[in-house]
Structure formats: structure tokens, C-alpha cells
mmCIF file as Biopython writes it, N, C-alpha, C and O atoms, coordinates in Angstrom:
data_model
#
loop_
_atom_site.group_PDB
_atom_site.id
_atom_site.type_symbol
_atom_site.label_atom_id
_atom_site.label_alt_id
_atom_site.label_comp_id
_atom_site.label_asym_id
_atom_site.label_entity_id
_atom_site.label_seq_id
_atom_site.pdbx_PDB_ins_code
_atom_site.Cartn_x
_atom_site.Cartn_y
_atom_site.Cartn_z
_atom_site.occupancy
_atom_site.B_iso_or_equiv
_atom_site.auth_seq_id
_atom_site.auth_asym_id
_atom_site.pdbx_PDB_model_num
ATOM 1   N N  . UNK A ? 1  ? -27.809 -20.826 35.233 1.0 0.0 1  A 1 
ATOM 2   C CA . UNK A ? 1  ? -28.984 -21.650 35.493 1.0 0.0 1  A 1 
ATOM 3   C C  . UNK A ? 1  ? -28.655 -22.689 36.552 1.0 0.0 1  A 1 
ATOM 4   O O  . UNK A ? 1  ? -27.510 -23.120 36.694 1.0 0.0 1  A 1 
ATOM 5   N N  . UNK A ? 2  ? -29.661 -23.069 37.273 1.0 0.0 2  A 1 
ATOM 6   C CA . UNK A ? 2  ? -29.485 -24.102 38.286 1.0 0.0 2  A 1 
ATOM 7   C C  . UNK A ? 2  ? -30.687 -25.035 38.260 1.0 0.0 2  A 1 
ATOM 8   O O  . UNK A ? 2  ? -31.714 -24.752 37.642 1.0 0.0 2  A 1 
ATOM 9   N N  . UNK A ? 3  ? -30.524 -26.141 38.945 1.0 0.0 3  A 1 
ATOM 10  C CA . UNK A ? 3  ? -31.619 -27.107 39.016 1.0 0.0 3  A 1 
ATOM 11  C C  . UNK A ? 3  ? -32.758 -26.560 39.859 1.0 0.0 3  A 1 
ATOM 12  O O  . UNK A ? 3  ? -32.537 -25.867 40.852 1.0 0.0 3  A 1 
ATOM 13  N N  . UNK A ? 4  ? -33.959 -26.876 39.458 1.0 0.0 4  A 1 
ATOM 14  C CA . UNK A ? 4  ? -35.151 -26.517 40.226 1.0 0.0 4  A 1 
ATOM 15  C C  . UNK A ? 4  ? -35.508 -27.734 41.081 1.0 0.0 4  A 1 
ATOM 16  O O  . UNK A ? 4  ? -36.269 -28.603 40.656 1.0 0.0 4  A 1 
ATOM 17  N N  . UNK A ? 5  ? -34.951 -27.781 42.281 1.0 0.0 5  A 1 
ATOM 18  C CA . UNK A ? 5  ? -35.105 -28.947 43.150 1.0 0.0 5  A 1 
ATOM 19  C C  . UNK A ? 5  ? -36.555 -29.185 43.548 1.0 0.0 5  A 1 
ATOM 20  O O  . UNK A ? 5  ? -36.998 -30.329 43.645 1.0 0.0 5  A 1 
ATOM 21  N N  . UNK A ? 6  ? -37.295 -28.102 43.778 1.0 0.0 6  A 1 
ATOM 22  C CA . UNK A ? 6  ? -38.708 -28.237 44.133 1.0 0.0 6  A 1 
ATOM 23  C C  . UNK A ? 6  ? -39.495 -28.878 42.995 1.0 0.0 6  A 1 
ATOM 24  O O  . UNK A ? 6  ? -40.395 -29.684 43.230 1.0 0.0 6  A 1 
ATOM 25  N N  . UNK A ? 7  ? -39.151 -28.516 41.760 1.0 0.0 7  A 1 
ATOM 26  C CA . UNK A ? 7  ? -39.849 -29.069 40.595 1.0 0.0 7  A 1 
ATOM 27  C C  . UNK A ? 7  ? -39.560 -30.559 40.459 1.0 0.0 7  A 1 
ATOM 28  O O  . UNK A ? 7  ? -40.443 -31.334 40.093 1.0 0.0 7  A 1 
ATOM 29  N N  . UNK A ? 8  ? -38.333 -30.957 40.753 1.0 0.0 8  A 1 
ATOM 30  C CA . UNK A ? 8  ? -37.992 -32.382 40.692 1.0 0.0 8  A 1 
ATOM 31  C C  . UNK A ? 8  ? -38.880 -33.166 41.654 1.0 0.0 8  A 1 
ATOM 32  O O  . UNK A ? 8  ? -39.424 -34.210 41.294 1.0 0.0 8  A 1 
ATOM 33  N N  . UNK A ? 9  ? -39.022 -32.663 42.869 1.0 0.0 9  A 1 
ATOM 34  C CA . UNK A ? 9  ? -39.866 -33.332 43.858 1.0 0.0 9  A 1 
ATOM 35  C C  . UNK A ? 9  ? -41.331 -33.336 43.414 1.0 0.0 9  A 1 
ATOM 36  O O  . UNK A ? 9  ? -42.012 -34.357 43.518 1.0 0.0 9  A 1 
ATOM 37  N N  . UNK A ? 10 ? -41.807 -32.206 42.924 1.0 0.0 10 A 1 
ATOM 38  C CA . UNK A ? 10 ? -43.198 -32.093 42.474 1.0 0.0 10 A 1 
ATOM 39  C C  . UNK A ? 10 ? -43.495 -33.082 41.352 1.0 0.0 10 A 1 
ATOM 40  O O  . UNK A ? 10 ? -44.516 -33.768 41.379 1.0 0.0 10 A 1 
ATOM 41  N N  . UNK A ? 11 ? -42.604 -33.155 40.368 1.0 0.0 11 A 1 
ATOM 42  C CA . UNK A ? 11 ? -42.810 -34.078 39.249 1.0 0.0 11 A 1 
ATOM 43  C C  . UNK A ? 11 ? -42.797 -35.529 39.715 1.0 0.0 11 A 1 
ATOM 44  O O  . UNK A ? 11 ? -43.603 -36.341 39.262 1.0 0.0 11 A 1 
ATOM 45  N N  . UNK A ? 12 ? -41.879 -35.848 40.622 1.0 0.0 12 A 1 
ATOM 46  C CA . UNK A ? 12 ? -41.823 -37.216 41.151 1.0 0.0 12 A 1 
ATOM 47  C C  . UNK A ? 12 ? -43.132 -37.564 41.859 1.0 0.0 12 A 1 
ATOM 48  O O  . UNK A ? 12 ? -43.684 -38.647 41.665 1.0 0.0 12 A 1 
ATOM 49  N N  . UNK A ? 13 ? -43.617 -36.644 42.672 1.0 0.0 13 A 1 
ATOM 50  C CA . UNK A ? 13 ? -44.860 -36.887 43.410 1.0 0.0 13 A 1 
ATOM 51  C C  . UNK A ? 13 ? -46.060 -36.993 42.468 1.0 0.0 13 A 1 
ATOM 52  O O  . UNK A ? 13 ? -46.960 -37.799 42.700 1.0 0.0 13 A 1 
ATOM 53  N N  . UNK A ? 14 ? -46.077 -36.185 41.412 1.0 0.0 14 A 1 
ATOM 54  C CA . UNK A ? 14 ? -47.178 -36.275 40.428 1.0 0.0 14 A 1 
ATOM 55  C C  . UNK A ? 14 ? -47.216 -37.638 39.757 1.0 0.0 14 A 1 
ATOM 56  O O  . UNK A ? 14 ? -48.285 -38.158 39.438 1.0 0.0 14 A 1 
ATOM 57  N N  . UNK A ? 15 ? -46.030 -38.210 39.548 1.0 0.0 15 A 1 
ATOM 58  C CA . UNK A ? 15 ? -45.956 -39.539 38.943 1.0 0.0 15 A 1 
ATOM 59  C C  . UNK A ? 15 ? -46.176 -40.652 39.958 1.0 0.0 15 A 1 
ATOM 60  O O  . UNK A ? 15 ? -46.179 -41.833 39.613 1.0 0.0 15 A 1 
ATOM 61  N N  . UNK A ? 16 ? -46.361 -40.259 41.215 1.0 0.0 16 A 1 
ATOM 62  C CA . UNK A ? 16 ? -46.584 -41.195 42.313 1.0 0.0 16 A 1 
ATOM 63  C C  . UNK A ? 16 ? -45.420 -42.186 42.463 1.0 0.0 16 A 1 
ATOM 64  O O  . UNK A ? 16 ? -45.615 -43.376 42.711 1.0 0.0 16 A 1 
ATOM 65  N N  . UNK A ? 17 ? -44.212 -41.650 42.302 1.0 0.0 17 A 1 
ATOM 66  C CA . UNK A ? 17 ? -43.010 -42.454 42.458 1.0 0.0 17 A 1 
ATOM 67  C C  . UNK A ? 17 ? -42.405 -42.211 43.822 1.0 0.0 17 A 1 
ATOM 68  O O  . UNK A ? 17 ? -42.379 -41.078 44.301 1.0 0.0 17 A 1 
ATOM 69  N N  . UNK A ? 18 ? -41.920 -43.268 44.450 1.0 0.0 18 A 1 
ATOM 70  C CA . UNK A ? 18 ? -41.133 -43.087 45.660 1.0 0.0 18 A 1 
ATOM 71  C C  . UNK A ? 18 ? -39.753 -42.593 45.240 1.0 0.0 18 A 1 
ATOM 72  O O  . UNK A ? 18 ? -39.403 -42.633 44.060 1.0 0.0 18 A 1 
ATOM 73  N N  . UNK A ? 19 ? -38.988 -42.138 46.195 1.0 0.0 19 A 1 
ATOM 74  C CA . UNK A ? 19 ? -37.621 -41.721 45.864 1.0 0.0 19 A 1 
ATOM 75  C C  . UNK A ? 19 ? -36.819 -42.913 45.356 1.0 0.0 19 A 1 
ATOM 76  O O  . UNK A ? 19 ? -35.990 -42.757 44.459 1.0 0.0 19 A 1 
ATOM 77  N N  . UNK A ? 20 ? -37.048 -44.090 45.906 1.0 0.0 20 A 1 
ATOM 78  C CA . UNK A ? 20 ? -36.319 -45.274 45.447 1.0 0.0 20 A 1 
ATOM 79  C C  . UNK A ? 20 ? -36.706 -45.632 44.015 1.0 0.0 20 A 1 
ATOM 80  O O  . UNK A ? 20 ? -35.844 -45.966 43.203 1.0 0.0 20 A 1 
ATOM 81  N N  . UNK A ? 21 ? -37.995 -45.564 43.706 1.0 0.0 21 A 1 
ATOM 82  C CA . UNK A ? 21 ? -38.436 -45.863 42.340 1.0 0.0 21 A 1 
ATOM 83  C C  . UNK A ? 21 ? -37.852 -44.862 41.347 1.0 0.0 21 A 1 
ATOM 84  O O  . UNK A ? 21 ? -37.433 -45.240 40.252 1.0 0.0 21 A 1 
ATOM 85  N N  . UNK A ? 22 ? -37.825 -43.596 41.725 1.0 0.0 22 A 1 
ATOM 86  C CA . UNK A ? 22 ? -37.256 -42.568 40.851 1.0 0.0 22 A 1 
ATOM 87  C C  . UNK A ? 22 ? -35.754 -42.786 40.677 1.0 0.0 22 A 1 
ATOM 88  O O  . UNK A ? 22 ? -35.228 -42.663 39.571 1.0 0.0 22 A 1 
ATOM 89  N N  . UNK A ? 23 ? -35.070 -43.109 41.769 1.0 0.0 23 A 1 
ATOM 90  C CA . UNK A ? 23 ? -33.627 -43.367 41.699 1.0 0.0 23 A 1 
ATOM 91  C C  . UNK A ? 23 ? -33.335 -44.562 40.800 1.0 0.0 23 A 1 
ATOM 92  O O  . UNK A ? 23 ? -32.392 -44.533 40.008 1.0 0.0 23 A 1 
ATOM 93  N N  . UNK A ? 24 ? -34.139 -45.604 40.921 1.0 0.0 24 A 1 
ATOM 94  C CA . UNK A ? 24 ? -33.965 -46.782 40.068 1.0 0.0 24 A 1 
ATOM 95  C C  . UNK A ? 24 ? -34.195 -46.434 38.605 1.0 0.0 24 A 1 
ATOM 96  O O  . UNK A ? 24 ? -33.430 -46.849 37.735 1.0 0.0 24 A 1 
ATOM 97  N N  . UNK A ? 25 ? -35.254 -45.668 38.335 1.0 0.0 25 A 1 
ATOM 98  C CA . UNK A ? 25 ? -35.575 -45.293 36.953 1.0 0.0 25 A 1 
ATOM 99  C C  . UNK A ? 25 ? -34.484 -44.419 36.335 1.0 0.0 25 A 1 
ATOM 100 O O  . UNK A ? 25 ? -34.256 -44.464 35.126 1.0 0.0 25 A 1 
ATOM 101 N N  . UNK A ? 26 ? -33.820 -43.633 37.162 1.0 0.0 26 A 1 
ATOM 102 C CA . UNK A ? 26 ? -32.765 -42.746 36.674 1.0 0.0 26 A 1 
ATOM 103 C C  . UNK A ? 26 ? -31.388 -43.398 36.727 1.0 0.0 26 A 1 
ATOM 104 O O  . UNK A ? 26 ? -30.398 -42.811 36.290 1.0 0.0 26 A 1 
ATOM 105 N N  . UNK A ? 27 ? -31.328 -44.613 37.264 1.0 0.0 27 A 1 
ATOM 106 C CA . UNK A ? 27 ? -30.049 -45.302 37.351 1.0 0.0 27 A 1 
ATOM 107 C C  . UNK A ? 27 ? -29.113 -44.702 38.387 1.0 0.0 27 A 1 
ATOM 108 O O  . UNK A ? 27 ? -27.893 -44.778 38.241 1.0 0.0 27 A 1 
ATOM 109 N N  . UNK A ? 28 ? -29.674 -44.109 39.431 1.0 0.0 28 A 1 
ATOM 110 C CA . UNK A ? 28 ? -28.849 -43.488 40.458 1.0 0.0 28 A 1 
ATOM 111 C C  . UNK A ? 28 ? -28.388 -44.470 41.525 1.0 0.0 28 A 1 
ATOM 112 O O  . UNK A ? 28 ? -27.442 -44.193 42.263 1.0 0.0 28 A 1 
ATOM 113 N N  . UNK A ? 29 ? -29.044 -45.598 41.605 1.0 0.0 29 A 1 
ATOM 114 C CA . UNK A ? 29 ? -28.609 -46.629 42.533 1.0 0.0 29 A 1 
ATOM 115 C C  . UNK A ? 29 ? -29.281 -46.583 43.895 1.0 0.0 29 A 1 
ATOM 116 O O  . UNK A ? 29 ? -29.832 -47.590 44.339 1.0 0.0 29 A 1 
ATOM 117 N N  . UNK A ? 30 ? -29.248 -45.440 44.568 1.0 0.0 30 A 1 
ATOM 118 C CA . UNK A ? 30 ? -29.794 -45.402 45.925 1.0 0.0 30 A 1 
ATOM 119 C C  . UNK A ? 30 ? -30.817 -44.289 46.091 1.0 0.0 30 A 1 
ATOM 120 O O  . UNK A ? 30 ? -30.773 -43.264 45.409 1.0 0.0 30 A 1 
ATOM 121 N N  . UNK A ? 31 ? -31.727 -44.521 47.009 1.0 0.0 31 A 1 
ATOM 122 C CA . UNK A ? 31 ? -32.719 -43.512 47.363 1.0 0.0 31 A 1 
ATOM 123 C C  . UNK A ? 31 ? -32.013 -42.298 47.970 1.0 0.0 31 A 1 
ATOM 124 O O  . UNK A ? 31 ? -32.436 -41.160 47.763 1.0 0.0 31 A 1 
ATOM 125 N N  . UNK A ? 32 ? -30.952 -42.542 48.710 1.0 0.0 32 A 1 
ATOM 126 C CA . UNK A ? 32 ? -30.226 -41.456 49.361 1.0 0.0 32 A 1 
ATOM 127 C C  . UNK A ? 32 ? -29.677 -40.466 48.332 1.0 0.0 32 A 1 
ATOM 128 O O  . UNK A ? 32 ? -29.733 -39.254 48.540 1.0 0.0 32 A 1 
ATOM 129 N N  . UNK A ? 33 ? -29.154 -40.977 47.241 1.0 0.0 33 A 1 
ATOM 130 C CA . UNK A ? 33 ? -28.617 -40.081 46.207 1.0 0.0 33 A 1 
ATOM 131 C C  . UNK A ? 33 ? -29.734 -39.217 45.618 1.0 0.0 33 A 1 
ATOM 132 O O  . UNK A ? 33 ? -29.552 -38.019 45.405 1.0 0.0 33 A 1 
ATOM 133 N N  . UNK A ? 34 ? -30.900 -39.839 45.353 1.0 0.0 34 A 1 
ATOM 134 C CA . UNK A ? 34 ? -32.040 -39.064 44.840 1.0 0.0 34 A 1 
ATOM 135 C C  . UNK A ? 34 ? -32.447 -38.013 45.870 1.0 0.0 34 A 1 
ATOM 136 O O  . UNK A ? 34 ? -32.702 -36.860 45.522 1.0 0.0 34 A 1 
ATOM 137 N N  . UNK A ? 35 ? -32.506 -38.414 47.127 1.0 0.0 35 A 1 
ATOM 138 C CA . UNK A ? 35 ? -32.900 -37.488 48.185 1.0 0.0 35 A 1 
ATOM 139 C C  . UNK A ? 35 ? -31.951 -36.300 48.254 1.0 0.0 35 A 1 
ATOM 140 O O  . UNK A ? 35 ? -32.399 -35.168 48.435 1.0 0.0 35 A 1 
ATOM 141 N N  . UNK A ? 36 ? -30.663 -36.532 48.115 1.0 0.0 36 A 1 
ATOM 142 C CA . UNK A ? 36 ? -29.682 -35.445 48.147 1.0 0.0 36 A 1 
ATOM 143 C C  . UNK A ? 36 ? -29.895 -34.473 46.987 1.0 0.0 36 A 1 
ATOM 144 O O  . UNK A ? 36 ? -29.746 -33.261 47.147 1.0 0.0 36 A 1 
ATOM 145 N N  . UNK A ? 37 ? -30.242 -35.006 45.836 1.0 0.0 37 A 1 
ATOM 146 C CA . UNK A ? 37 ? -30.512 -34.148 44.671 1.0 0.0 37 A 1 
ATOM 147 C C  . UNK A ? 37 ? -31.787 -33.348 44.899 1.0 0.0 37 A 1 
ATOM 148 O O  . UNK A ? 37 ? -31.815 -32.135 44.691 1.0 0.0 37 A 1 
ATOM 149 N N  . UNK A ? 38 ? -32.840 -34.036 45.328 1.0 0.0 38 A 1 
ATOM 150 C CA . UNK A ? 38 ? -34.138 -33.396 45.528 1.0 0.0 38 A 1 
ATOM 151 C C  . UNK A ? 38 ? -34.072 -32.325 46.619 1.0 0.0 38 A 1 
ATOM 152 O O  . UNK A ? 38 ? -34.764 -31.310 46.537 1.0 0.0 38 A 1 
ATOM 153 N N  . UNK A ? 39 ? -33.250 -32.546 47.628 1.0 0.0 39 A 1 
ATOM 154 C CA . UNK A ? 39 ? -33.123 -31.600 48.740 1.0 0.0 39 A 1 
ATOM 155 C C  . UNK A ? 39 ? -32.132 -30.468 48.439 1.0 0.0 39 A 1 
ATOM 156 O O  . UNK A ? 39 ? -31.987 -29.538 49.233 1.0 0.0 39 A 1 
ATOM 157 N N  . UNK A ? 40 ? -31.456 -30.552 47.297 1.0 0.0 40 A 1 
ATOM 158 C CA . UNK A ? 40 ? -30.517 -29.503 46.924 1.0 0.0 40 A 1 
ATOM 159 C C  . UNK A ? 40 ? -29.153 -29.633 47.572 1.0 0.0 40 A 1 
ATOM 160 O O  . UNK A ? 40 ? -28.355 -28.697 47.523 1.0 0.0 40 A 1 
ATOM 161 N N  . UNK A ? 41 ? -28.870 -30.778 48.179 1.0 0.0 41 A 1 
ATOM 162 C CA . UNK A ? 41 ? -27.570 -30.988 48.814 1.0 0.0 41 A 1 
ATOM 163 C C  . UNK A ? 41 ? -26.515 -31.489 47.830 1.0 0.0 41 A 1 
ATOM 164 O O  . UNK A ? 41 ? -25.319 -31.413 48.114 1.0 0.0 41 A 1 
ATOM 165 N N  . UNK A ? 42 ? -26.938 -31.992 46.697 1.0 0.0 42 A 1 
ATOM 166 C CA . UNK A ? 42 ? -26.001 -32.435 45.654 1.0 0.0 42 A 1 
ATOM 167 C C  . UNK A ? 42 ? -26.190 -31.487 44.473 1.0 0.0 42 A 1 
ATOM 168 O O  . UNK A ? 42 ? -27.152 -31.612 43.715 1.0 0.0 42 A 1 
ATOM 169 N N  . UNK A ? 43 ? -25.288 -30.562 44.327 1.0 0.0 43 A 1 
ATOM 170 C CA . UNK A ? 43 ? -25.468 -29.504 43.342 1.0 0.0 43 A 1 
ATOM 171 C C  . UNK A ? 43 ? -24.618 -29.682 42.089 1.0 0.0 43 A 1 
ATOM 172 O O  . UNK A ? 43 ? -24.911 -29.076 41.058 1.0 0.0 43 A 1 
ATOM 173 N N  . UNK A ? 44 ? -23.595 -30.481 42.159 1.0 0.0 44 A 1 
ATOM 174 C CA . UNK A ? 44 ? -22.713 -30.677 41.015 1.0 0.0 44 A 1 
ATOM 175 C C  . UNK A ? 44 ? -23.127 -31.942 40.269 1.0 0.0 44 A 1 
ATOM 176 O O  . UNK A ? 44 ? -22.555 -33.012 40.474 1.0 0.0 44 A 1 
ATOM 177 N N  . UNK A ? 45 ? -24.126 -31.806 39.404 1.0 0.0 45 A 1 
ATOM 178 C CA . UNK A ? 45 ? -24.702 -32.967 38.719 1.0 0.0 45 A 1 
ATOM 179 C C  . UNK A ? 45 ? -24.239 -32.971 37.267 1.0 0.0 45 A 1 
ATOM 180 O O  . UNK A ? 45 ? -24.329 -31.961 36.569 1.0 0.0 45 A 1 
ATOM 181 N N  . UNK A ? 46 ? -23.752 -34.104 36.833 1.0 0.0 46 A 1 
ATOM 182 C CA . UNK A ? 46 ? -23.294 -34.238 35.452 1.0 0.0 46 A 1 
ATOM 183 C C  . UNK A ? 46 ? -24.483 -34.178 34.500 1.0 0.0 46 A 1 
ATOM 184 O O  . UNK A ? 46 ? -25.609 -34.517 34.864 1.0 0.0 46 A 1 
ATOM 185 N N  . UNK A ? 47 ? -24.210 -33.743 33.280 1.0 0.0 47 A 1 
ATOM 186 C CA . UNK A ? 47 ? -25.254 -33.625 32.270 1.0 0.0 47 A 1 
ATOM 187 C C  . UNK A ? 47 ? -25.939 -34.966 32.003 1.0 0.0 47 A 1 
ATOM 188 O O  . UNK A ? 47 ? -27.158 -35.018 31.842 1.0 0.0 47 A 1 
ATOM 189 N N  . UNK A ? 48 ? -25.166 -36.042 31.955 1.0 0.0 48 A 1 
ATOM 190 C CA . UNK A ? 48 ? -25.746 -37.365 31.714 1.0 0.0 48 A 1 
ATOM 191 C C  . UNK A ? 48 ? -26.710 -37.742 32.839 1.0 0.0 48 A 1 
ATOM 192 O O  . UNK A ? 48 ? -27.754 -38.345 32.589 1.0 0.0 48 A 1 
ATOM 193 N N  . UNK A ? 49 ? -26.360 -37.387 34.071 1.0 0.0 49 A 1 
ATOM 194 C CA . UNK A ? 49 ? -27.240 -37.667 35.214 1.0 0.0 49 A 1 
ATOM 195 C C  . UNK A ? 49 ? -28.509 -36.834 35.117 1.0 0.0 49 A 1 
ATOM 196 O O  . UNK A ? 49 ? -29.602 -37.329 35.391 1.0 0.0 49 A 1 
ATOM 197 N N  . UNK A ? 50 ? -28.368 -35.581 34.732 1.0 0.0 50 A 1 
ATOM 198 C CA . UNK A ? 50 ? -29.537 -34.717 34.554 1.0 0.0 50 A 1 
ATOM 199 C C  . UNK A ? 50 ? -30.468 -35.299 33.495 1.0 0.0 50 A 1 
ATOM 200 O O  . UNK A ? 50 ? -31.688 -35.294 33.665 1.0 0.0 50 A 1 
ATOM 201 N N  . UNK A ? 51 ? -29.900 -35.795 32.418 1.0 0.0 51 A 1 
ATOM 202 C CA . UNK A ? 51 ? -30.712 -36.414 31.362 1.0 0.0 51 A 1 
ATOM 203 C C  . UNK A ? 51 ? -31.457 -37.641 31.889 1.0 0.0 51 A 1 
ATOM 204 O O  . UNK A ? 51 ? -32.622 -37.849 31.551 1.0 0.0 51 A 1 
ATOM 205 N N  . UNK A ? 52 ? -30.804 -38.441 32.702 1.0 0.0 52 A 1 
ATOM 206 C CA . UNK A ? 52 ? -31.460 -39.640 33.251 1.0 0.0 52 A 1 
ATOM 207 C C  . UNK A ? 52 ? -32.562 -39.271 34.243 1.0 0.0 52 A 1 
ATOM 208 O O  . UNK A ? 52 ? -33.608 -39.918 34.282 1.0 0.0 52 A 1 
ATOM 209 N N  . UNK A ? 53 ? -32.326 -38.238 35.038 1.0 0.0 53 A 1 
ATOM 210 C CA . UNK A ? 53 ? -33.358 -37.767 35.969 1.0 0.0 53 A 1 
ATOM 211 C C  . UNK A ? 53 ? -34.565 -37.264 35.180 1.0 0.0 53 A 1 
ATOM 212 O O  . UNK A ? 53 ? -35.705 -37.591 35.509 1.0 0.0 53 A 1 
ATOM 213 N N  . UNK A ? 54 ? -34.318 -36.483 34.159 1.0 0.0 54 A 1 
ATOM 214 C CA . UNK A ? 54 ? -35.408 -35.964 33.326 1.0 0.0 54 A 1 
ATOM 215 C C  . UNK A ? 54 ? -36.199 -37.100 32.682 1.0 0.0 54 A 1 
ATOM 216 O O  . UNK A ? 54 ? -37.429 -37.067 32.654 1.0 0.0 54 A 1 
ATOM 217 N N  . UNK A ? 55 ? -35.497 -38.093 32.170 1.0 0.0 55 A 1 
ATOM 218 C CA . UNK A ? 55 ? -36.181 -39.233 31.549 1.0 0.0 55 A 1 
ATOM 219 C C  . UNK A ? 55 ? -37.046 -39.963 32.570 1.0 0.0 55 A 1 
ATOM 220 O O  . UNK A ? 55 ? -38.166 -40.366 32.256 1.0 0.0 55 A 1 
ATOM 221 N N  . UNK A ? 56 ? -36.541 -40.137 33.780 1.0 0.0 56 A 1 
ATOM 222 C CA . UNK A ? 56 ? -37.307 -40.817 34.835 1.0 0.0 56 A 1 
ATOM 223 C C  . UNK A ? 56 ? -38.570 -40.034 35.177 1.0 0.0 56 A 1 
ATOM 224 O O  . UNK A ? 56 ? -39.591 -40.614 35.546 1.0 0.0 56 A 1 
ATOM 225 N N  . UNK A ? 57 ? -38.489 -38.702 35.051 1.0 0.0 57 A 1 
ATOM 226 C CA . UNK A ? 57 ? -39.635 -37.845 35.373 1.0 0.0 57 A 1 
ATOM 227 C C  . UNK A ? 57 ? -40.478 -37.509 34.149 1.0 0.0 57 A 1 
ATOM 228 O O  . UNK A ? 57 ? -41.463 -36.777 34.239 1.0 0.0 57 A 1 
ATOM 229 N N  . UNK A ? 58 ? -40.073 -38.059 32.996 1.0 0.0 58 A 1 
ATOM 230 C CA . UNK A ? 58 ? -40.809 -37.902 31.739 1.0 0.0 58 A 1 
ATOM 231 C C  . UNK A ? 58 ? -40.896 -36.457 31.266 1.0 0.0 58 A 1 
ATOM 232 O O  . UNK A ? 58 ? -41.931 -36.005 30.778 1.0 0.0 58 A 1 
ATOM 233 N N  . UNK A ? 59 ? -39.785 -35.744 31.422 1.0 0.0 59 A 1 
ATOM 234 C CA . UNK A ? 59 ? -39.687 -34.369 30.933 1.0 0.0 59 A 1 
ATOM 235 C C  . UNK A ? 59 ? -38.336 -34.203 30.242 1.0 0.0 59 A 1 
ATOM 236 O O  . UNK A ? 59 ? -37.508 -35.115 30.253 1.0 0.0 59 A 1 
ATOM 237 N N  . UNK A ? 60 ? -38.120 -33.044 29.645 1.0 0.0 60 A 1 
ATOM 238 C CA . UNK A ? 60 ? -36.830 -32.732 29.050 1.0 0.0 60 A 1 
ATOM 239 C C  . UNK A ? 60 ? -35.926 -32.147 30.136 1.0 0.0 60 A 1 
ATOM 240 O O  . UNK A ? 60 ? -36.401 -31.541 31.097 1.0 0.0 60 A 1 
ATOM 241 N N  . UNK A ? 61 ? -34.637 -32.335 29.969 1.0 0.0 61 A 1 
ATOM 242 C CA . UNK A ? 61 ? -33.686 -31.834 30.974 1.0 0.0 61 A 1 
ATOM 243 C C  . UNK A ? 61 ? -33.845 -30.331 31.204 1.0 0.0 61 A 1 
ATOM 244 O O  . UNK A ? 61 ? -33.734 -29.866 32.339 1.0 0.0 61 A 1 
ATOM 245 N N  . UNK A ? 62 ? -34.098 -29.579 30.155 1.0 0.0 62 A 1 
ATOM 246 C CA . UNK A ? 62 ? -34.242 -28.126 30.297 1.0 0.0 62 A 1 
ATOM 247 C C  . UNK A ? 62 ? -35.416 -27.759 31.192 1.0 0.0 62 A 1 
ATOM 248 O O  . UNK A ? 62 ? -35.434 -26.673 31.772 1.0 0.0 62 A 1 
ATOM 249 N N  . UNK A ? 63 ? -36.398 -28.649 31.312 1.0 0.0 63 A 1 
ATOM 250 C CA . UNK A ? 63 ? -37.559 -28.380 32.153 1.0 0.0 63 A 1 
ATOM 251 C C  . UNK A ? 63 ? -37.226 -28.440 33.648 1.0 0.0 63 A 1 
ATOM 252 O O  . UNK A ? 63 ? -38.023 -28.013 34.483 1.0 0.0 63 A 1 
ATOM 253 N N  . UNK A ? 64 ? -36.053 -28.968 33.976 1.0 0.0 64 A 1 
ATOM 254 C CA . UNK A ? 64 ? -35.636 -29.092 35.369 1.0 0.0 64 A 1 
ATOM 255 C C  . UNK A ? 64 ? -34.741 -27.933 35.810 1.0 0.0 64 A 1 
ATOM 256 O O  . UNK A ? 64 ? -34.250 -27.906 36.938 1.0 0.0 64 A 1 
ATOM 257 N N  . UNK A ? 65 ? -34.542 -26.993 34.913 1.0 0.0 65 A 1 
ATOM 258 C CA . UNK A ? 65 ? -33.690 -25.837 35.227 1.0 0.0 65 A 1 
ATOM 259 C C  . UNK A ? 65 ? -34.529 -24.604 35.492 1.0 0.0 65 A 1 
ATOM 260 O O  . UNK A ? 65 ? -35.635 -24.455 34.971 1.0 0.0 65 A 1 
ATOM 261 N N  . UNK A ? 66 ? -33.972 -23.714 36.322 1.0 0.0 66 A 1 
ATOM 262 C CA . UNK A ? 66 ? -34.675 -22.448 36.565 1.0 0.0 66 A 1 
ATOM 263 C C  . UNK A ? 66 ? -33.754 -21.297 36.291 1.0 0.0 66 A 1 
ATOM 264 O O  . UNK A ? 66 ? -34.151 -20.141 36.436 1.0 0.0 66 A 1 
#
């Protein structure tokens, strides 16, 4: 299984969050880090980070996998 990067972007946009707002909500620190995840350039994501991203997007972590 891998992350569904398009779904991450879609969910963020549905919530009307900027990348910075999403990064802050997930505790990622920078918009750049969120952008790298959303663009598929950061592929080695820890489970705890995946959980925080899912929480920021108001879904379960499994919903971000394809």
C-alpha cells in the first residue's frame, strides 16, 4: 500500500485549508514539508506522521492509502 497523494490534496482543498494551515494542524512545521508530501516527493512517512495528517484532514489514516 502507498499514500494516495491526490486524495490528501483533495481532502485539504475540501476543508478549504492552505498547505500552511494543514501543516500546522498536523504538526509538520512548514508548508514546504506538507507540499512535499502532497506532491509525492516525500514517500517515507512515519506512522505517527500519517496519523497526524489524517487527523488534520478529519479522516482515518487508512483512508489516505491506496
